[in-house]
C-alpha positions, 0 to 999 in steps of 0.5 A: 935451138929455135930461132927467131926465123922460126917462130910465129905468133899463135894467132897467125899459126893459128890463122896460116892452118886454116883454124879461124882468122886472127881476130877468131882466134884472140877470142878462143885464146881468150875463152881458154879453148888453145892450148900449147904445149899442154898450157893455155896460151896467152895473146903474142905467143910464139910457137915453132911450127912443127916441133910446138903442140897446138890444140884448139878444142881437144884437137891437135892442129898439126903443122903442114905446109898449106897451099891458099886456097880461096872457093867462091860459093853461091850459097842456096837458101837453107843452108848455114854459113858454119862448120858444124851446127848441131841445130842445122843439118845443112851447111855450106860446107855440104856444097864442097866438092869431095877435092878441098873436103879435107882441108880447114875451110872457114867462112870469110864473112857469113849470109844468114841461112833465108838469105843466098849468093857468094860466100868465100870459103877459104884457109887463109885466115889473113886474107879472111879478115881483110875480108871481114873487117871494116877497116879494109872497105871491101865493098859487098853488092847485095839485091834486095826484094822487098814484100812492098814498094820502097819510095824513093825518097826514102833512098835517103834513110837507107844511106844515113842509117837508124839505131835499131836496138842500140847498133846503127845500121847503114848502108853505102849506097842505094838505088832501085831497081826494076820495071815498077814506078821510078818514085818506088820499087819493090827490088833495090839494088845496096852498097856496104862495106861492113855488115853486122849481122842481119842488118839489111833485114833489120835495117828494112824491118825497123824501116816498115819493110819485108824483105823477100829474097836478099842475095849477095852477088858481089864482093869487091870486082868479083861477081857471082851471077854467072855460076849456078846457084849451089855451085862454087869455083876455086878462084885464082890469083886474078879474081882473089885481086877482085875481091880487094876492088872498089867500083864507084858505079851503083 
């Protein structure tokens, strides 16, 4: 007979097996993509790993003792943050070393195809959820290059935010960088601890500016600046801790 110590909520099991974060697991459960012993799973169902059969989109999720993998990749333009996409040939997982190809890694926060920089790939659903959820206040840093100079007087608009297509878009902090006039520049450094799809691009577009280049170079206190484009590194415990450190200087 299984004991309460052996049982895991289905969301945690999927997270521990590296299928997805707990929050994403709830979405898959609602969509009817997960079964337990042949029946549709409900949120909060408990299973005994190794005994109960869990199937996700037709594939059995076999139990295994997993070692935490947290891989930081310096994503180039042209690659998408998805395990597979029939409309795009190149994904960030094509850049992962062969030794990690068999592990169930997924993106803990995404960058769009035209953006570049730091992407975290992991098999740890809880860690991914901590990185992505706004309540964790994990800060992401970006360098933005615009086609037109951005006036210093408009920095407040980025921080106060605007409503665009029914969504509130904003950053927490912003400053001009580069060698141009102190009153305007094409280069900016931004900090934010959330991140809706294409939020930075849409924010500038709504203000009348075109983004030429967008790079996420830092999460928490961990920077990707010294890692070559298209290359990644396996993070140590210290590096992982740095992802959650909050820095005030900008």
